C-alpha positions in Angstrom: -42.6 62.1 -16.1 -40.4 59.4 -17.5 -39.2 56.9 -14.8 -35.6 57.2 -13.9 -33.5 53.7 -14.5 -32.1 52.2 -11.4 -29.6 49.2 -11.2 -31.0 45.8 -10.5 -30.8 45.1 -6.6 -29.1 41.6 -6.2 -30.4 38.9 -4.9 -29.3 38.0 -1.5 -29.2 34.0 -0.6 -31.1 33.1 2.0 -29.0 31.2 3.8 -26.2 33.4 3.5 -24.2 34.7 6.4 -23.3 38.6 6.5 -19.6 39.0 6.0 -19.9 42.2 8.2 -20.8 40.4 11.2 -18.1 37.8 11.1 -14.7 39.7 10.0 -12.9 40.8 12.7 -11.0 44.4 12.0 -8.0 43.8 14.5 -6.3 41.4 12.2 -6.8 40.6 8.2 -5.3 39.1 5.5 -6.6 41.5 3.0 -8.5 38.7 1.4 -12.1 38.9 2.2 -12.8 35.5 1.6 -10.2 34.0 3.9 -10.8 36.4 6.6 -14.7 35.6 6.9 -13.8 31.8 7.9 -11.0 32.6 10.2 -12.8 33.5 13.6 -15.7 30.8 12.6 -15.3 28.5 16.1 -12.9 28.2 18.6 -10.9 25.5 20.6 -14.0 24.6 23.0 -16.8 24.8 20.3 -14.8 22.5 17.9 -14.2 19.9 21.0 -17.8 20.2 21.8 -18.9 19.8 17.9 -17.0 16.5 17.3 -18.4 15.0 20.4 -22.1 16.1 19.8 -24.1 12.9 19.3 -26.9 14.5 18.5 -29.2 11.4 19.7 -32.3 11.2 21.3 -31.7 9.9 24.8 -33.9 7.3 26.4 -33.9 5.3 30.1 -35.7 1.8 30.6 -38.7 4.0 32.4 -39.7 5.5 29.3 -42.3 4.1 27.1 -41.6 2.2 24.1 -42.4 4.6 21.6 -40.1 6.5 22.9 -37.6 4.0 23.0 -37.6 2.8 19.4 -37.4 6.4 18.6 -34.0 6.7 20.6 -33.2 3.5 18.4 -33.5 4.7 15.4 -31.9 8.2 15.8 -28.9 6.0 17.3 -28.8 4.9 13.7 -29.2 8.1 11.9 -27.2 10.1 13.9 -24.4 7.8 15.8 -20.7 9.2 15.2 -17.5 7.4 15.7 -15.3 9.7 17.2 -12.1 8.9 16.2 -8.1 10.4 16.2 -8.5 11.0 12.1 -11.3 13.1 12.0 -9.2 16.1 13.6 -6.7 15.2 10.2 -9.7 15.2 8.4 -10.8 18.7 9.5 -7.5 20.1 9.1 -7.2 18.9 5.7 -10.7 20.4 4.8 -9.7 23.6 6.3 -6.7 23.9 3.9 -8.1 22.7 1.1 -10.8 25.3 1.5 -8.9 28.6 2.3 -5.5 27.7 -0.3 -8.8 27.7 -2.9 -9.2 31.2 -2.1 -5.7 32.4 -1.9 -5.5 33.8 -5.2 -9.3 35.1 -5.4 -8.4 38.5 -4.0 -5.3 40.5 -4.0 -3.4 40.1 -0.9 -2.6 43.5 1.2 1.0 44.6 -0.3 1.4 42.0 -2.5 2.0 43.7 -5.4 4.2 46.4 -4.5 7.4 44.5 -4.7 9.9 47.3 -5.2 9.0 49.3 -1.8 8.6 46.1 -0.2 12.2 44.7 -1.1 13.8 48.2 -0.7 12.5 48.3 3.0 13.9 44.9 3.7 17.4 45.8 2.7 17.5 48.8 4.1 17.3 47.2 7.7 20.7 45.8 7.1 20.1 42.3 7.6 20.7 40.1 4.3 18.2 39.8 2.1 16.8 37.8 -0.7 14.6 39.3 -3.6 10.8 38.3 -3.4 8.4 38.6 -6.5 4.7 37.5 -5.3 3.1 39.3 -7.9 3.2 36.3 -10.1 0.1 33.8 -9.3 1.5 30.2 -8.8 -1.5 27.7 -9.8 -1.7 24.1 -8.9 -3.9 21.5 -9.5 -5.2 20.1 -6.0 -7.6 17.0 -5.9 -8.1 15.0 -2.7 -9.7 11.7 -2.7 -10.8 10.3 0.6 -11.1 6.8 -0.1 -12.7 3.8 2.4 -14.5 0.8 2.7 -18.6 0.9 2.2 -20.6 2.4 5.2 -17.6 3.1 7.1 -18.4 6.9 7.5 -17.4 8.8 4.8 -20.0 11.1 4.3 -20.8 11.9 7.8 -17.2 12.6 8.9 -16.9 15.1 5.8 -20.6 16.6 6.8 -19.6 16.8 10.4 -16.5 19.2 9.3 -18.5 20.7 6.4 -21.1 21.8 9.3 -18.2 23.9 11.3 -18.5 26.6 8.3 -20.8 28.9 6.9 -21.8 27.1 3.6 -22.5 30.7 1.8 -21.4 34.2 2.9 -23.0 37.4 1.3 -20.0 40.3 1.2 -22.4 43.3 0.9 -19.3 46.1 0.0 -18.9 44.1 -2.7 -22.2 42.3 -3.9 -20.7 39.2 -4.1 -21.8 35.3 -3.4 -19.1 33.3 -1.8 -20.1 29.7 -1.3 -17.1 28.0 0.7 -18.2 24.5 -0.4 -20.6 22.6 -3.0 -21.0 19.2 -2.6 -22.3 17.0 -5.1 -23.8 13.5 -4.5 -23.4 11.0 -7.6 -24.9 8.3 -5.9 -27.6 6.4 -8.2 -26.1 8.5 -11.3 -25.9 6.8 -14.4 -24.6 9.2 -16.6 -23.1 12.7 -17.6 -26.4 14.4 -17.5 -27.5 13.4 -14.5 -24.1 14.3 -13.1 -24.9 18.0 -14.7 -28.4 18.0 -12.9 -26.8 16.9 -9.6 -24.2 20.1 -9.6 -26.9 22.5 -10.6 -29.4 21.2 -7.8 -26.3 21.0 -5.4 -26.0 25.0 -6.5 -29.5 25.8 -6.6 -30.0 24.5 -2.6 -26.8 27.0 -1.9 -28.2 30.1 -4.0 -31.8 29.6 -3.4 -34.2 28.8 -6.0 -35.3 32.8 -6.6 -31.6 33.5 -7.2 -30.6 30.3 -9.0 -33.6 30.9 -11.5 -32.7 34.6 -12.3 -29.1 34.2 -12.8 -28.2 30.9 -13.7 -28.8 29.6 -17.6 -27.5 26.2 -18.8 -27.8 24.9 -22.2 -29.0 21.7 -22.7 -25.7 19.7 -23.9 -23.0 18.4 -21.7 -20.2 20.0 -23.3 -22.1 23.5 -22.7 -22.9 22.4 -19.1 -19.5 21.9 -18.4 -18.3 25.0 -19.8 -21.2 26.8 -18.0 -20.6 25.0 -14.6 -16.7 26.1 -14.7 -17.6 29.6 -14.9 -20.5 29.2 -12.1 -17.6 27.9 -9.5 -15.6 31.5 -10.8 -18.8 33.7 -10.5 -20.1 32.6 -7.0 -16.4 32.1 -5.6 -16.8 28.1 -4.0 -13.8 27.5 -2.2 -13.8 23.8 -2.6 -16.2 21.0 -4.9 -16.9 17.8 -3.3 -17.8 14.8 -5.3 -19.4 12.0 -3.0 -19.8 8.8 -4.4 -18.0 8.1 -7.1 -18.1 4.5 -6.9 -21.7 5.0 -8.7 -20.0 5.7 -12.3 -18.0 2.5 -12.0 -20.6 0.6 -14.2 -20.4 3.7 -16.8 -19.0 3.1 -20.4 -15.3 4.0 -20.6 -15.3 7.3 -22.6 -18.1 8.9 -20.5 -15.9 7.9 -17.3 -13.3 9.4 -18.6 -14.6 12.7 -20.0 -16.0 13.1 -16.3 -12.6 12.5 -14.7 -10.8 14.9 -17.4 -13.9 17.4 -16.6 -13.0 17.3 -12.5 -9.1 18.0 -13.4 -9.7 20.6 -15.5 -12.1 22.2 -12.3 -9.2 21.4 -10.2 -7.3 24.0 -11.9 -9.4 26.9 -10.7 -10.8 25.7 -7.1 -9.7 22.5 -5.1 -11.8 19.3 -5.2 -12.4 16.6 -3.1 -13.4 13.2 -4.2 -15.1 10.3 -2.1 -15.2 6.9 -2.8 -15.6 3.1 -2.0 -13.7 2.1 -4.8 -9.9 2.1 -3.1 -8.1 0.4 -6.5 -9.9 3.2 -9.2 -7.6 3.7 -11.7 -9.2 7.0 -12.7 -8.6 8.2 -8.7 -5.3 7.1 -8.6 -4.4 8.9 -11.6 -5.7 12.6 -11.3 -5.7 12.9 -7.1 -2.7 14.9 -6.0 -3.3 13.4 -2.4 -5.2 10.2 -1.1 -6.3 9.4 2.6 -7.8 6.6 3.9 -11.0 6.4 6.0 -11.3 3.5 8.2 -12.0 4.6 11.3 -12.4 1.0 12.7 -9.1 0.0 11.1 -10.7 -3.0 9.8 -8.2 -2.9 7.3 -5.5 -2.3 9.2 -2.6 -5.0 9.5 -1.8 -5.2 13.2 -4.8 -6.7 15.6 -4.1 -4.5 18.7 -5.4 -1.6 17.0 -8.1 -3.4 15.9 -8.9 -5.0 19.0 -8.7 -1.6 20.8 -10.5 0.4 18.6 -13.2 -2.0 18.2 -13.6 -2.4 22.3 -13.9 1.2 22.6 -16.4 1.8 19.6 -18.7 -1.3 21.2 -18.3 0.5 25.0 -19.5 3.7 23.4 -22.2 2.1 21.7 -23.4 0.1 24.3 -24.2 2.8 27.0 -27.3 3.7 24.7 -28.4 0.8 25.6 -32.1 1.7 26.7 -33.6 -1.7 28.1 -34.9 -2.6 31.4 -32.6 -5.1 31.8 -29.0 -3.2 32.0 -26.7 -4.7 34.4 -26.0 -7.6 31.4 -21.9 -6.4 30.9 -20.5 -6.5 27.5 -18.0 -9.6 27.6 -15.5 -10.8 25.0 -18.2 -13.3 23.7 -20.7 -10.7 22.8 -18.2 -8.5 21.2 -17.3 -11.3 18.9 -20.4 -12.2 17.8 -21.1 -8.8 17.4 -17.8 -8.4 15.0 -18.6 -11.4 12.7 -22.3 -9.8 12.2 -20.5 -6.8 11.0 -16.9 -7.5 10.1 -16.0 -4.2 11.5 -18.2 -2.0 8.8 -19.5 1.2 11.1 -22.6 1.4 9.5 -23.7 -2.4 9.9 -22.5 -2.4 13.2 -24.5 0.6 14.3 -27.5 -1.4 12.8 -27.2 -4.6 14.3 -27.0 -3.1 17.6 -30.3 -1.5 16.8 -31.9 -4.2 15.3 -30.9 -6.1 18.4 -32.4 -3.5 20.9 -35.8 -3.5 18.8 -35.5 -7.4 19.1 -35.3 -7.2 22.5 -38.1 -4.9 23.4 -40.3 -6.4 21.3 -40.3 -9.9 22.5 -39.9 -9.2 25.8 -36.8 -10.4 26.9 -35.4 -6.5 27.5 -31.7 -7.9 27.3 -29.0 -8.6 24.9 -27.9 -12.1 25.1 -25.9 -14.5 22.8 -28.9 -16.1 21.8 -30.5 -13.3 20.6 -27.8 -11.9 18.3 -27.0 -15.2 16.6 -31.1 -14.7 16.0 -30.5 -11.3 15.0 -27.7 -12.2 12.7 -29.2 -15.0 10.8 -32.6 -13.3 10.5 -31.7 -9.6 9.1 -28.5 -10.0 8.5 -27.5 -12.9 6.2 -27.9 -11.2 3.2 -24.9 -9.0 3.6 -23.0 -12.4 3.1 -21.6 -11.4 -0.4 -20.8 -7.8 1.0 -18.6 -9.4 4.0 -17.3 -11.8 1.2 -15.9 -8.9 -0.7 -14.4 -7.1 2.2 -12.6 -10.1 3.4 -11.4 -10.5 -0.5 -10.2 -6.4 -0.2 -8.3 -7.3 3.4 -6.7 -10.0 1.7 -5.8 -8.5 -1.5 -4.8 -5.0 1.3 -2.7 -7.5 3.5 -0.7 -9.4 1.1 0.1 -6.3 -1.1 3.7 -4.6 -1.1 4.9 -2.0 0.7 4.8 0.1 -2.6 1.8 -1.2 -4.4 1.4 -0.6 -8.3 -1.3 1.5 -9.5 -4.1 -0.1 -10.8 -4.5 -1.1 -14.8 -6.0 1.2 -16.9 -9.9 -0.1 -17.9 -9.6 -1.1 -21.8 -11.8 0.8 -24.4 -14.5 -1.7 -25.7 -13.0 -3.4 -28.5 -14.5 -2.6 -31.9 -16.4 -5.7 -34.0 -13.5 -7.1 -36.6 -16.4 -6.3 -39.3 -17.3 -2.7 -38.2 -13.3 -2.3 -38.4 -12.9 -2.8 -41.7 -15.7 -0.6 -42.7 -15.3 2.5 -44.8 -15.0 5.8 -42.6 -17.8 7.3 -44.9 -19.8 3.9 -44.9 -23.3 4.8 -43.5 -26.0 1.7 -42.7 -29.3 3.1 -44.7 -32.2 0.9 -45.6 -32.5 -1.7 -48.4 -35.1 0.7 -50.0 -32.6 3.6 -50.2 -29.3 1.0 -52.1 -30.6 2.5 -55.5 -29.6 6.1 -55.0 -25.8 4.9 -53.7 -23.2 5.7 -56.3 -22.7 2.7 -59.3 -19.3 1.4 -57.7 -21.3 0.2 -54.4 -21.9 -3.1 -54.0 -25.7 -2.3 -52.6 -26.5 0.0 -55.6 -25.2 -3.6 -57.7 -27.5 -5.5 -55.9 -30.8 -3.3 -56.0 -30.3 -3.9 -59.7 -30.6 -7.8 -59.9 -34.1 -9.0 -60.0 -33.6 -11.9 -57.4 -31.9 -11.8 -54.4 -29.2 -14.0 -55.7 -26.0 -12.3 -54.3 -23.5 -15.2 -55.5 -24.1 -14.6 -58.7 -23.7 -10.7 -58.3 -20.8 -11.3 -56.4 -19.4 -13.6 -59.2 -20.4 -11.4 -62.1 -18.4 -8.4 -60.8 -15.5 -10.7 -60.1 -15.5 -11.2 -56.6 -15.6 -14.9 -56.2 -12.5 -16.8 -55.9 -12.6 -20.2 -58.1 -11.8 -23.2 -56.4 -9.4 -23.7 -58.9 -6.9 -21.1 -57.8 -6.8 -23.3 -54.0 -5.8 -26.7 -55.7 -2.8 -24.8 -57.9 -1.2 -23.3 -55.1 0.0 -25.3 -52.2 1.0 -22.2 -50.5 -0.2 -18.8 -50.7 1.9 -15.6 -51.1 2.8 -13.2 -48.0 1.7 -10.5 -50.1 -0.7 -9.8 -53.1 -0.3 -7.9 -56.1 -2.6 -5.2 -56.2 
């Protein structure tokens, strides 16, 4: 008996949420991709989420191993709670949901005549509306800030409020809410394509990715495929992290990457993270630019910097698990602490953790002025070049005008003079192949000489200017007859 053919069963991503469990039937917009994200959290969970540090708590009575584990978790999980995190969350929330506005028809959006007639019969003045045309707008948001200031941690904390993958059973479609591509360490376009596909594989699962995604080993083909994959899997927002890694790329490859990102922004919103504040390419293509500086290390107001630093160090000081906890964080310790890290969040946390380690290992069980200075000299002297770059950026930022001029576009590599003078059809071939060239080619003429005397060969063909021509003319003419 012949086996009956059936349609293939769609593979569901293992990490996907079920849309039927999250969409409330009370109030919907008609756009299932937006509805599934409306009730992901409430105000209470949002407040608790931003205050959650996920740091292992330890006390002075615990063993040294427990206390050191707490110190390590402080480095890995400590989070700086600043007012800007709410603005960043609002920006990302608007970016993600705006990317789905044209993904599906909104309820009653196609009923132009009936909707306008119903409003006109109400008696009030009415302006004709026609929402059938889809209005696309390129949306690229750049989030820039100094190194180790917590940009990635803040973005990941905001993104964790959403499900990354949602499965719509009625439509048999996958919704990838956000796709985050990490470029740290990438040195060429092939590695960028590989990072993109790795992020997509992590979201879809290996089985579904291997079954459905096939990409040719070519940058141009990969770019076209990546563009279609964003539409196929309903990606809401593409996030590119560590764009400063492309600073050492060749100029033409770097420009090709930014042209590719600008093209992707025509179909979905793109968010770019970089520590290169004055990058020309980012300033050129971004429609909005946000500066992430949680400790106001680059702020011109010293009062705001001092206030932020005091609150930050006071909150971090509460994780003190040393036996001598009665020592207060005075002004002198704050000043040494600031000079050791220059207001950089990541280095400030590591410096404090190193001080705790040093106090436990030496048996002092307290953080003093001498211990801070010893830790700074012993472990943080390698950051001097990094701090000098920060100081230079601060001076440039403070001396800048209210409306700074955009950075200059990087120049292309200059072509060598001899290379620019060559014919377009000129090609480098080995000397053994010169005999196969046309007879009017100098390399062919040189191959016919028995001796390697190129001067005599050039003189015979009339390409050597005699010395007498120089002595007969005091001044060469502006143009030569051809």
